[in-house]
Every structure is written in C-alpha cells, then in structure tokens.
N, CA, C and O of each residue as an XYZ file, in Angstrom:
792
protein
N      11.039     -9.245     31.729
C       9.868     -8.720     30.822
C       9.534     -7.151     31.475
O       9.457     -6.806     32.654
N       9.368     -6.349     30.206
C       9.416     -5.473     30.004
C       7.538     -5.069     30.222
O       6.585     -5.458     29.548
N       7.578     -4.126     31.473
C       5.986     -3.981     31.797
C       5.386     -3.120     30.741
O       6.129     -2.198     30.404
N       3.961     -3.190     29.983
C       3.238     -2.516     28.900
C       1.924     -1.437     29.731
O       0.915     -0.871     29.309
N       2.656     -1.556     31.222
C       1.297     -0.661     32.136
C       1.600      0.853     31.517
O       2.485      1.129     30.708
N       0.651      1.745     32.098
C       0.607      3.040     31.792
C       0.250      3.768     33.252
O      -0.787      3.492     33.856
N       1.092      4.598     33.682
C       0.684      5.093     35.300
C      -0.210      6.075     35.133
O      -0.450      6.567     36.235
N      -0.869      6.639     34.205
C      -1.913      7.394     33.954
C      -2.964      6.951     33.523
O      -2.712      6.184     32.594
N      -4.625      7.078     33.820
C      -5.503      6.482     33.641
C      -5.876      6.238     31.751
O      -6.771      7.046     31.499
N      -5.698      5.859     31.130
C      -6.268      5.641     29.644
C      -7.266      4.936     29.401
O      -7.529      4.000     30.157
N      -8.039      5.208     28.322
C      -8.800      4.126     27.216
C      -8.635      3.319     26.334
O      -7.913      3.825     25.475
N      -8.909      2.367     26.096
C      -8.781      1.431     25.886
C      -8.079      1.881     24.282
O      -6.918      1.619     23.969
N      -8.924      2.493     23.530
C      -8.203      3.508     22.249
C      -7.136      3.297     22.440
O      -6.435      2.300     22.267
N      -6.861      4.818     23.039
C      -5.631      5.637     23.646
C      -4.372      4.408     24.000
O      -3.235      4.666     23.605
N      -4.557      3.413     24.562
C      -3.745      2.685     25.041
C      -3.255      1.632     23.987
O      -2.116      1.165     23.993
N      -4.411      1.247     22.915
C      -4.375      0.669     22.357
C      -3.559      0.660     21.368
O      -2.988     -0.392     21.076
N      -3.281      2.111     20.474
C      -2.600      3.396     20.012
C      -1.197      3.097     20.336
O      -0.274      2.565     19.720
N      -1.347      3.633     21.551
C       0.102      3.698     22.201
C       1.263      2.325     21.841
O       2.454      2.412     21.544
N       0.496      1.220     21.981
C       1.090      0.212     22.240
C       1.548      0.041     20.816
O       2.697      0.038     20.374
N       0.191     -0.125     20.086
C       0.740     -0.316     18.502
C       1.954      1.128     18.001
O       3.049      0.838     17.518
N       1.655      2.190     18.152
C       2.855      3.008     17.620
C       4.449      2.486     18.124
O       5.318      2.161     17.315
N       4.616      2.481     19.469
C       5.774      1.667     19.887
C       5.939      0.397     19.278
O       7.071      0.077     18.916
N       5.286     -0.133     19.161
C       5.916     -1.533     18.491
C       5.840     -1.236     17.194
O       6.339     -2.212     16.633
N       5.487     -0.416     16.337
C       5.861     -0.416     15.252
C       6.943      0.590     15.535
O       7.710     -0.250     16.006
N       7.550      1.585     15.618
C       8.502      2.352     15.996
C      10.053      1.374     16.498
O      11.215      1.339     16.091
N       9.518      0.899     17.236
C      10.748     -0.336     17.785
C      11.213     -1.000     16.277
O      12.377     -1.022     15.880
N       9.895     -1.600     15.444
C      10.316     -2.562     14.494
C      11.127     -2.183     13.370
O      12.065     -2.790     12.852
N      10.462     -0.764     12.998
C      11.044      0.260     11.963
C      12.235      0.622     12.329
O      12.997      0.853     11.389
N      12.536      0.713     13.077
C      14.388      1.112     14.191
C      14.680     -0.094     13.688
O      15.021     -0.074     12.505
N      14.651     -1.253     14.275
C      15.563     -2.543     13.399
C      15.352     -2.747     12.233
O      16.353     -3.277     11.753
N      14.367     -2.576     11.301
C      14.305     -2.302     10.325
C      15.904     -1.568      9.620
O      16.958     -2.061      9.220
N      15.376     -0.193      9.746
C      16.264      0.684      9.581
C      17.771      0.248      9.800
O      18.559      0.230      8.855
N      18.102     -0.068     10.966
C      19.439     -0.866     11.161
C      19.998     -1.882     10.168
O      21.102     -1.747      9.641
N      19.060     -3.051      9.912
C      19.255     -4.087      9.306
C      19.503     -3.286      7.932
O      20.634     -3.338      7.449
N      18.583     -2.608      7.335
C      18.863     -2.579      6.103
C      19.654     -1.195      5.723
O      19.671     -0.779      4.564
N      20.231     -0.598      6.678
C      21.722      0.104      6.359
C      22.697     -0.502      6.393
O      23.769      0.037      6.120
N      22.603     -1.856      6.752
C      24.028     -2.707      6.662
C      24.037     -3.009      5.171
O      24.913     -3.743      4.712
N      23.115     -2.483      4.411
C      22.715     -3.441      3.207
C      22.918     -1.996      2.345
O      22.619     -2.080      1.154
N      23.164     -1.318      2.592
C      22.676      0.095      2.076
C      21.316      0.433      1.666
O      21.183      1.279      0.781
N      20.351     -0.080      2.157
C      18.653      0.305      1.700
C      17.944      1.026      2.962
O      18.174      0.755      4.140
N      17.012      2.027      2.468
C      16.601      2.785      3.511
C      14.821      2.313      3.324
O      13.976      2.459      2.441
N      14.858      1.779      4.494
C      13.084      1.451      5.117
C      12.213      1.467      4.104
O      11.404      0.543      4.016
N      12.220      2.442      3.224
C      10.805      2.322      2.306
C      11.792      1.452      1.144
O      11.290      0.497      0.551
N      12.625      1.691      0.989
C      13.058      0.075     -0.121
C      13.169     -0.914      0.119
O      13.510     -1.693     -0.771
N      12.916     -1.425      1.570
C      13.439     -2.798      1.981
C      11.353     -2.915      2.134
O      10.787     -4.008      2.145
N      10.683     -1.740      2.218
C       9.391     -1.960      2.519
C       8.882     -2.544      1.346
O       8.186     -3.552      1.469
N       9.186     -1.929     -0.142
C       8.578     -1.931     -1.597
C       9.266     -3.865     -1.658
O       8.576     -4.845     -1.938
N      10.578     -3.865     -1.344
C      10.902     -5.264     -1.532
C      10.124     -5.931     -0.773
O       9.454     -6.604     -1.556
N       9.687     -6.238      0.623
C       9.153     -6.996      1.241
C       7.428     -7.164      0.225
O       7.008     -8.281     -0.078
N       6.736     -5.990     -0.120
C       5.887     -6.373     -0.645
C       5.595     -6.940     -2.117
O       4.482     -7.331     -2.467
N       6.383     -6.936     -2.682
C       6.807     -7.495     -4.525
C       7.021     -9.056     -3.552
O       6.756     -9.993     -4.305
N       7.313     -9.432     -2.499
C       7.982    -10.925     -2.126
C       6.511    -11.364     -1.943
O       6.296    -12.523     -2.298
N       5.335    -10.593     -1.407
C       4.205    -11.759     -0.924
C       3.296    -11.173     -1.591
O       2.201    -11.258     -1.035
N       3.290    -10.356     -2.989
C       1.810     -9.987     -3.837
C       2.038    -11.032     -5.272
O       3.114    -11.390     -5.750
N       0.893    -11.305     -5.665
C       0.927    -11.986     -6.399
C       1.386    -11.253     -8.264
O       1.967    -10.172     -8.364
N       1.074    -11.904     -9.235
C       1.680    -11.627    -10.683
C       0.678    -10.076    -10.989
O       1.128     -9.022    -11.439
N      -0.776    -10.360    -10.581
C      -1.422     -9.453    -10.672
C      -1.342     -8.252     -9.842
O      -2.208     -7.406    -10.064
N      -0.503     -8.010     -8.953
C      -0.457     -6.520     -8.221
C       1.014     -6.722     -7.644
O       1.288     -6.712     -6.444
N       2.306     -6.985     -9.138
C       3.167     -6.813     -8.795
C       4.054     -5.865    -10.080
O       4.951     -6.085    -10.894
N       2.791     -4.208     -9.489
C       3.026     -3.121     -9.908
C       3.477     -2.226     -9.789
O       3.012     -1.814     -8.726
N       4.603     -1.023    -10.404
C       4.427      0.059     -9.400
C       3.213      0.613     -8.468
O       3.430      1.147     -7.380
N       1.794      0.411     -9.061
C       0.522      1.187     -8.603
C       0.398      0.595     -7.508
O       0.216      1.211     -6.457
N       0.518     -1.386     -7.626
C       0.411     -2.044     -6.431
C       1.420     -1.634     -5.168
O       1.116     -1.795     -3.986
N       2.671     -1.075     -5.640
C       3.450     -0.596     -4.106
C       3.177      0.300     -3.664
O       3.395      0.601     -2.491
N       2.436      1.196     -4.764
C       2.370      2.856     -4.092
C       1.052      2.783     -3.424
O       0.808      3.687     -2.625
N      -0.007      1.695     -3.645
C      -1.280      1.624     -2.873
C      -1.065      0.837     -2.072
O      -1.813      1.132     -1.141
N      -0.316     -0.298     -1.725
C      -0.013     -0.894     -0.437
C       0.639     -0.076      0.454
O      -0.106      0.359      1.332
N       1.889      0.308      0.523
C       2.493      1.464      0.877
C       2.054      3.150      1.370
O       2.473      3.900      2.251
N       1.044      3.262      0.346
C       0.411      4.565      0.660
C       1.259      5.416      0.366
O       1.588      6.099      1.336
N       1.873      5.724     -0.795
C       3.015      6.663     -1.253
C       2.574      6.834     -2.911
O       1.909      6.161     -3.697
N       3.473      8.362     -2.991
C       2.677      9.181     -4.514
C       3.298      7.813     -5.195
O       3.993      6.883     -4.787
N       2.733      8.148     -6.344
C       3.799      7.610     -7.721
C       5.064      7.706     -7.677
O       5.892      6.811     -7.849
N       5.305      9.327     -7.335
C       6.728      9.609     -7.721
C       7.720      9.371     -6.738
O       8.919      9.428     -7.010
N       7.242      9.082     -5.497
C       8.061      8.167     -4.434
C       7.983      6.812     -4.724
O       8.814      6.229     -4.028
N       7.528      6.245     -5.245
C       7.582      4.956     -5.405
C       8.390      4.852     -6.804
O       9.465      4.260     -6.701
N       8.174      5.159     -7.638
C       8.714      5.633     -9.086
C      10.322      5.605     -8.444
O      10.902      4.532     -8.613
N      10.994      6.549     -7.816
C      12.255      6.881     -7.389
C      12.867      5.883     -6.641
O      14.096      5.812     -6.645
N      12.160      5.062     -5.970
C      12.387      4.101     -4.938
C      12.845      2.730     -5.950
O      13.849      2.020     -5.888
N      11.678      2.693     -6.879
C      11.976      1.598     -7.526
C      13.321      1.724     -8.650
O      14.088      0.769     -8.774
N      13.490      2.858     -9.353
C      14.733      3.335     -9.793
C      16.123      2.853     -8.392
O      17.120      2.247     -8.786
N      16.060      3.015     -7.700
C      17.072      2.296     -6.811
C      16.860      0.990     -6.807
O      17.825      0.501     -7.394
N      16.236      0.267     -6.519
C      16.596     -0.833     -6.080
C      16.819     -1.383     -7.764
O      17.578     -2.350     -7.830
N      16.309     -0.937     -9.001
C      16.414     -1.816    -10.088
C      17.817     -1.345    -10.358
O      18.360     -2.307    -10.902
N      18.682     -0.366    -10.258
C      20.007      0.062    -10.451
C      20.843     -0.471     -9.214
O      22.047     -0.326     -9.004
N      20.187     -0.920     -8.688
C      21.498     -1.751     -7.355
C      21.319     -3.357     -7.915
O      22.037     -4.249     -7.463
N      20.203     -3.638     -9.027
C      20.227     -5.135     -9.107
C      18.819     -5.904     -8.099
O      18.390     -7.055     -8.188
N      18.610     -5.398     -7.681
C      17.382     -5.793     -6.803
C      16.179     -5.947     -7.136
O      15.567     -6.884     -6.622
N      15.753     -5.396     -7.735
C      13.894     -5.865     -8.999
C      14.507     -5.675    -10.031
O      15.366     -4.813    -10.218
N      14.052     -6.590    -10.898
C      13.657     -6.333    -12.261
C      12.621     -6.046    -12.922
O      11.708     -6.836    -12.680
N      12.366     -5.264    -13.649
C      11.150     -4.708    -14.038
C      11.175     -5.550    -15.794
O      12.156     -5.781    -16.501
N       9.608     -5.858    -16.074
C       9.810     -6.653    -16.945
C       8.118     -5.988    -17.637
O       7.206     -5.779    -16.837
N       7.934     -5.751    -19.019
C       6.836     -5.380    -19.653
C       5.690     -6.597    -19.510
O       6.025     -7.781    -19.469
N       4.212     -6.125    -19.435
C       3.414     -7.085    -19.551
C       2.729     -7.318    -21.095
O       2.186     -6.543    -21.882
N       3.104     -9.145    -21.141
C       2.748     -9.416    -22.336
C       1.869     -9.096    -23.123
O       1.965     -9.249    -24.341
N       0.627     -8.475    -22.377
C      -0.444     -8.382    -23.061
C      -0.684     -6.713    -23.439
O      -1.305     -6.258    -24.400
N      -0.116     -6.118    -22.566
C      -0.384     -4.744    -22.323
C       0.971     -3.892    -21.819
O       1.414     -3.530    -20.728
N       1.336     -3.787    -23.064
C       2.689     -3.083    -23.011
C       2.857     -1.784    -22.271
O       3.991     -1.305    -22.283
N       1.618     -0.940    -21.432
C       2.118      0.121    -20.751
C       1.898     -0.059    -19.532
O       1.936      0.880    -18.737
N       1.527     -1.781    -19.035
C       1.660     -2.247    -17.488
C       3.457     -2.850    -17.758
O       4.006     -3.418    -18.701
N       3.990     -2.317    -16.243
C       5.490     -3.018    -16.315
C       5.198     -4.070    -14.828
O       4.381     -3.672    -13.998
N       5.676     -4.928    -14.689
C       5.936     -6.258    -13.594
C       7.216     -5.963    -12.918
O       8.305     -5.831    -13.478
N       6.972     -5.874    -11.664
C       8.275     -5.918    -10.792
C       8.549     -7.119    -10.473
O       7.535     -7.794    -10.650
N       9.513     -7.822    -10.040
C      10.329     -9.167     -9.290
C      11.462     -9.041     -8.820
O      12.454     -8.579     -9.384
N      11.347     -9.507     -7.608
C      12.698     -9.517     -7.036
C      13.995    -10.040     -7.273
O      13.925    -11.089     -6.633
N      14.998    -10.013     -7.708
C      16.393    -10.768     -8.235
C      16.704    -11.568     -6.754
O      16.160    -11.478     -5.653
N      17.797    -12.358     -7.239
C      18.549    -13.321     -5.901
C      19.062    -12.288     -5.351
O      18.884    -12.431     -4.141
N      19.632    -11.265     -5.565
C      19.982    -10.021     -4.850
C      18.949     -9.448     -3.805
O      19.288     -9.393     -2.623
N      17.995     -9.122     -4.107
C      16.771     -8.696     -3.988
C      16.031     -9.442     -2.811
O      15.463     -8.894     -1.866
N      16.110    -10.384     -2.975
C      15.499    -11.910     -1.532
C      16.456    -11.788     -0.755
O      16.145    -12.103      0.394
N      17.681    -11.407     -0.897
C      19.140    -11.785     -0.310
C      19.107    -10.652      0.859
O      19.142    -10.764      2.084
N      19.035     -9.654      0.107
C      18.952     -8.063      1.036
C      17.262     -8.563      2.025
O      16.960     -8.367      3.202
N      16.690     -9.067      1.182
C      15.254     -8.539      2.347
C      15.440     -9.675      3.521
O      15.340     -9.344      4.703
N      15.709    -11.008      3.141
C      15.433    -12.391      4.341
C      16.774    -11.735      5.518
O      16.800    -12.002      6.720
N      17.690    -10.940      4.861
C      18.344    -10.214      6.262
C      18.031     -9.032      7.107
O      18.528     -8.646      8.165
N      16.888     -8.464      6.218
C      16.074     -7.589      7.111
C      14.879     -7.524      7.600
O      14.546     -6.744      8.491
N      13.958     -8.556      6.907
C      12.183     -8.177      7.522
C      12.245     -9.876      7.811
O      13.214    -10.484      7.357
N      11.414    -10.464      8.413
C      10.941     -9.782      9.647
C      12.345     -9.644     10.406
O      13.109    -10.602     10.526
N      12.676     -8.087     11.018
C      13.492     -8.363     11.979
C      13.910     -9.389     12.917
O      13.212    -10.389     13.087
N      14.905     -9.223     13.482
C      15.129    -10.672     14.243
C      14.775    -10.646     15.539
O      14.507    -11.544     16.337
N      14.843     -8.746     15.677
C      13.684     -8.444     16.950
C      12.531     -8.998     17.344
O      12.346     -9.133     18.554
N      11.833     -9.297     16.688
C      10.682     -9.349     16.512
C      10.230    -11.045     16.382
O       9.238    -11.512     16.942
N      10.992    -11.675     15.693
C      11.855    -13.193     16.152
C      12.326    -13.713     17.574
O      12.233    -14.808     18.128
N      12.773    -12.707     17.879
C      13.562    -13.176     19.424
C      11.947    -12.891     20.206
O      11.810    -13.762     21.065
N      11.048    -12.205     20.175
C      10.319    -11.394     21.200
C       8.978    -12.454     21.190
O       8.354    -12.739     22.212
N       8.646    -13.011     19.750
C       7.526    -13.958     19.425
C       8.316    -15.729     20.318
O       7.636    -16.642     20.787
N       9.689    -15.663     20.274
C      10.034    -17.088     21.031
C       9.791    -16.840     22.078
O      10.096    -17.793     22.795
N       9.341    -15.954     22.677
C       9.543    -15.623     24.333
C       8.160    -15.783     24.260
O       8.195    -16.967     24.597
N       6.944    -15.566     24.094
C       5.649    -15.547     24.141
C       5.608    -17.384     24.106
O       6.203    -18.180     23.379
N       4.706    -17.572     25.147
C       4.034    -19.019     25.321
C       3.427    -19.319     23.866
O       2.971    -18.277     23.395
N       3.247    -20.653     22.823
C       3.191    -21.013     21.806
C       1.678    -20.335     22.174
O       1.547    -19.243     21.621
N       0.700    -20.677     22.855
C      -0.553    -21.185     22.973
C      -1.204    -19.050     22.870
O      -2.353    -18.611     22.913
N      -0.451    -18.622     22.794
C      -0.262    -17.401     22.931
C      -0.113    -16.338     21.625
O      -0.549    -15.187     21.610
N       0.624    -17.025     20.520
C       0.968    -16.601     19.214
C      -0.082    -16.424     17.729
O      -0.286    -15.467     16.981
N      -0.481    -17.527     17.748
C      -1.847    -17.816     16.967
C      -2.816    -16.739     17.602
O      -2.888    -15.669     16.997
N      -3.694    -16.919     18.941
C      -4.793    -15.632     19.055
C      -4.120    -13.734     18.898
O      -4.930    -12.857     18.596
N      -2.709    -13.397     19.135
C      -2.200    -12.364     19.000
C      -2.019    -12.311     17.541
O      -2.028    -11.116     17.248
N      -1.874    -12.960     16.580
C      -1.892    -12.581     15.252
C      -3.398    -12.639     14.504
O      -3.740    -11.965     13.532
N      -4.261    -13.710     15.283
C      -6.171    -13.539     14.409
C      -6.334    -12.075     15.077
O      -6.443    -11.154     14.268
N      -6.357    -11.814     16.151
C      -6.772    -10.317     16.573
C      -6.082     -8.934     15.821
O      -6.774     -7.953     15.548
N      -4.614     -9.007     15.528
C      -4.174     -8.072     14.532
C      -5.206     -7.965     13.420
O      -6.065     -7.095     13.276
N      -4.897     -9.238     12.512
C      -5.410     -9.317     11.302
C      -7.178     -8.534     11.617
O      -7.524     -7.509     11.030
N      -7.838     -9.072     12.352
C      -8.929     -8.377     12.457
C      -8.898     -6.902     12.288
O      -9.322     -6.184     11.383
N      -8.265     -6.634     13.433
C      -7.965     -4.662     13.331
C      -7.493     -4.250     12.133
O      -7.839     -3.279     11.460
N      -6.767     -4.979     11.950
C      -6.591     -4.529     10.536
C      -7.233     -4.348      9.515
O      -7.096     -3.375      8.773
N      -8.308     -5.623      9.303
C      -9.258     -5.640      8.438
C     -10.313     -4.363      8.728
O     -10.763     -3.683      7.805
N     -10.561     -4.192      9.785
C     -11.753     -2.889     10.115
C     -10.861     -1.873     10.210
O     -11.513     -0.891      9.855
N      -9.623     -1.471     10.509
C      -8.934     -0.010     10.239
C      -9.206      0.148      8.220
O      -9.523      1.168      7.608
N      -8.959     -1.119      7.706
C      -9.131     -0.953      6.506
C     -10.459     -0.720      5.822
O     -10.389     -0.200      4.708
N     -11.409     -0.953      6.198
C     -12.295     -1.257      5.797
C     -13.084      0.674      6.268
O     -13.693      1.502      5.590
N     -12.791      0.655      7.189
C     -13.062      2.304      7.891
C     -12.505      3.226      7.033
O     -12.872      4.388      6.865
N     -11.412      2.521      6.390
C     -10.472      4.022      5.565
C     -10.797      3.785      4.325
O     -10.449      4.664      3.537
N     -11.394      2.813      3.857
C     -12.079      2.518      2.234
C     -10.326      2.107      2.067
O      -9.741      3.143      1.750
N      -9.862      1.549      2.122
C      -8.162      0.995      1.628
C      -8.760     -0.300      0.870
O      -9.762     -0.993      1.044
N      -7.752     -0.311      0.004
C      -7.828     -1.901     -0.829
C      -7.376     -2.962      1.063
O      -6.869     -2.465      2.068
N      -7.781     -4.282      0.870
C      -7.782     -5.101      1.899
C      -6.112     -5.523      1.350
O      -5.363     -5.515      2.326
N      -5.490     -5.827      0.247
C      -4.646     -6.469     -0.084
C      -4.640     -8.099      0.609
O      -3.573     -8.539      1.037
N      -5.456     -8.642      0.653
C      -5.885     -9.941      1.308
C      -5.366    -11.086      0.298
O      -4.935    -10.904     -0.840
N      -5.507    -12.293      0.976
C      -4.867    -13.666      0.416
C      -5.475    -13.935     -0.664
O      -6.692    -13.974     -0.479
N      -5.115    -14.172     -1.890
C      -5.755    -14.567     -2.886
C      -7.079    -15.540     -3.087
O      -8.098    -15.294     -3.734
N      -6.604    -17.204     -2.021
C      -7.810    -18.050     -1.702
C      -8.758    -17.321     -0.967
O      -9.944    -17.622     -1.103
N      -8.365    -16.219     -0.052
C      -9.740    -15.741      0.463
C     -10.473    -14.862     -0.016
O     -11.160    -14.206      0.767
N     -10.518    -14.675     -1.012
C     -11.230    -13.839     -1.913
C     -12.488    -14.044     -2.389
O     -12.679    -15.228     -2.112
N     -13.578    -13.593     -2.993
C     -14.634    -14.064     -3.550
C     -14.716    -14.025     -4.831
O     -15.839    -14.232     -5.291
N     -13.713    -13.786     -5.695
C     -13.373    -14.123     -6.617
C     -12.475    -15.388     -6.932
O     -12.386    -15.851     -8.069
N     -11.794    -15.926     -5.797
C     -10.968    -17.334     -6.360
C     -12.418    -18.137     -6.418
O     -13.518    -17.922     -5.908
N     -11.938    -19.065     -7.200
C     -12.649    -20.638     -7.206
C     -11.892    -21.851     -7.473
O     -11.261    -21.925     -8.527
N     -11.886    -22.378     -7.014
C     -11.490    -23.921     -7.364
C     -11.381    -24.387     -8.283
O     -12.493    -24.735     -8.681
N     -10.185    -24.787     -9.337
C     -10.962    -25.791    -10.454
C     -10.663    -26.815    -10.559
O     -11.255    -27.567    -11.333
N      -9.397    -27.295     -9.642
C      -8.807    -28.575     -9.233
C      -8.082    -28.797     -8.015
O      -8.412    -28.251     -6.962
N      -7.229    -29.480     -8.106
C      -6.086    -29.853     -6.236
C      -5.292    -28.721     -7.065
O      -5.512    -27.568     -6.695
N      -4.541    -28.870     -7.965
C      -3.977    -27.829     -8.471
C      -4.133    -26.321     -9.011
O      -3.276    -25.438     -9.035
N      -5.040    -26.292     -9.300
C      -5.839    -25.594    -10.315
C      -6.904    -24.187     -9.595
O      -7.968    -24.520     -9.073
N      -6.624    -23.102     -9.620
C      -8.092    -22.103     -9.444
C      -7.709    -21.085    -10.074
O      -6.541    -20.843    -10.375
N      -8.836    -20.296    -10.365
C      -9.081    -18.976    -11.476
C      -9.694    -17.780    -10.872
O     -10.460    -17.898     -9.916
N      -9.443    -16.813    -11.300
C      -9.681    -15.515    -10.638
C     -11.034    -15.078    -11.396
O     -10.841    -14.319    -12.346
N     -11.735    -15.262    -11.258
C     -13.416    -15.296    -11.618
C     -13.375    -13.789    -11.983
O     -13.795    -13.647    -13.131
N     -13.046    -12.709    -11.457
C     -12.818    -10.985    -11.722
C     -12.043    -10.884    -12.789
O     -12.489    -10.083    -13.611
N     -11.020    -11.412    -13.094
C     -10.180    -11.284    -14.489
C     -10.428    -12.308    -15.112
O     -10.468    -11.820    -16.241
N     -10.603    -13.238    -15.235
C     -10.732    -14.650    -15.887
C      -9.521    -15.275    -16.388
O      -9.216    -15.418    -17.572
N      -8.751    -15.693    -15.190
C      -7.437    -15.765    -15.265
C      -7.162    -16.937    -14.280
O      -7.577    -16.831    -13.126
N      -6.453    -18.103    -14.690
C      -5.977    -19.169    -14.117
C      -4.763    -18.831    -13.028
O      -3.995    -17.918    -13.332
N      -4.613    -19.359    -12.085
C      -4.046    -19.456    -10.707
C      -3.115    -20.129    -10.497
O      -3.549    -21.268    -10.666
N      -1.793    -20.219    -10.158
C      -0.982    -21.411     -9.867
C      -1.266    -21.342     -8.114
O      -1.871    -20.344     -7.721
N      -0.972    -22.060     -7.396
C      -1.337    -22.291     -6.381
C       0.325    -21.101     -5.340
O       0.551    -20.823     -4.162
N       1.012    -20.805     -6.654
C       1.557    -20.136     -5.665
C       0.918    -18.610     -5.769
O       1.388    -17.772     -4.999
N      -0.100    -18.221     -6.658
C      -0.363    -16.887     -6.900
C      -1.696    -17.148     -5.850
O      -1.764    -16.367     -4.901
N      -2.774    -18.214     -5.966
C      -3.885    -18.684     -4.473
C      -3.274    -17.876     -3.567
O      -3.723    -16.763     -3.294
N      -1.551    -18.672     -2.704
C      -1.088    -18.193     -1.865
C      -0.836    -16.655     -1.547
O      -0.706    -16.389     -0.352
N      -0.761    -15.756     -2.327
C       0.052    -14.233     -2.434
C      -0.810    -13.203     -2.246
O      -1.632    -13.344     -3.151
N      -1.128    -12.195     -1.568
C      -1.943    -11.260     -1.542
C      -1.735    -10.498     -2.863
O      -0.689    -10.324     -3.488
N      -3.287     -9.987     -3.199
C      -3.470     -9.144     -4.439
C      -4.529     -8.193     -4.115
O      -5.487     -8.280     -3.348
N      -4.050     -7.098     -5.028
C      -4.739     -5.518     -4.499
C      -6.505     -5.569     -5.066
O      -7.441     -4.835     -4.751
N      -6.465     -6.465     -5.778
C      -7.943     -6.733     -6.073
C      -8.690     -7.328     -5.002
O      -9.868     -7.490     -5.322
N      -8.449     -7.655     -4.003
C      -9.237     -9.170     -2.887
C     -10.061     -8.583     -2.497
O      -9.788     -7.537     -1.909
N     -11.130     -8.903     -2.615
C     -12.661     -8.730     -1.824
C     -12.754     -9.795     -0.628
O     -12.118    -10.810     -0.913
N     -13.261     -9.839      0.412
C     -13.277    -10.793      1.341
C     -14.690    -11.771      0.991
O     -15.825    -11.358      0.754
N     -14.391    -12.652      1.026
C     -15.591    -13.896      0.564
C     -16.424    -13.770      1.530
O     -16.130    -13.597      2.713
N     -17.904    -13.882      0.890
C     -19.176    -13.617      1.876
C     -18.937    -14.816      2.810
O     -19.698    -15.023      3.755
C-alpha cells in the first residue's frame, strides 16, 4: 500500500488539498489515456459524462458549461466535435426552439463506459475494506456541498433530493419549480436547478 504521509509538517487543509489534487491528477491521467484510445480529449469525456447523468431539464449546452465551469465557446467547440463524431445528438426543445437538448448516442455511451470511471479508481476502491467506502463517499459529498456553497456554484444535485421535488405516486413525481411531471429516471438524475431540501 502506498503511504500518504508527508515528511514535512502540514495543517489539515493543506494536506487535504494535496491529497485531493494528487487523486485528481491520477484520475485525469487515466481518463486521458483511456480517452485517447477512442480519440477523445478529457473535456470531451467530461461533457459525455455530464450528459449521461443529467436530467432532461439540464441537458443543454448551458448546463454543460455550468457543470464543467467552462466558457460557452469552449463548450460549443467540444459539442461540435462530439456531434460530428456521432457521439452526441442535438434536438430542439418542442416548446422553445431557442433551447437545444443534447443526448448521448449508442456510440457516445460506449465511449464513455470504456473510460469513466477509470479502471484505476475501480481497482483502488476494490482494495479498500467495504466498511470504509461508504463513509468516504459521504465525506466527499459533504465536502463538495460545502465547496459549492462557498463558491456560490450550482450544486447539480440529484432531483429527488431537491426542495422542489414532490412525490405524486409510486411511479410519478413533479418539479414544483417548473411545474413538470418527472419520471423515475428524471428524479434519479442531477439537475442544474437543484436546491437542497430543508
């Protein structure tokens, strides 16, 4: 097992930053390698990943830009490449022609599944004792929520955990923010309009 100790005195935030930065770098290297096998850049894989987990109210170029923290121009170029390669399909919103929705094609799903999550992460998690995995995920979720709040960023939380999510029946729920019915699939995906339930 690789040691995570440091030989110099550090405070908790400094050590945590160093650890998260190193983990992020290792995961990005692995994603870059696996993406290169499919001719994809990391930003293109990140866009595919976002589109695979967002709901139908967030599957827009603006949603991609906000989630990835990128400019509209960068996202536009990224989406053009993905569309030209047959990995993403664009379609106009039936109610508002100014809005474009994005969906992964079968090829897009296959490219994503081959790259994210990186095999390196799966292997590392498999070596952790089962009782340590869930607390790790919980702690990272809490840290992410605090960072997003401090940064005034959109949380992109799972729909069913939102204050606007209302259960109508066993198979149907509703978004009270926009007044739309939600399928079980919508409720289980992330949304750019998410606000934590009280």
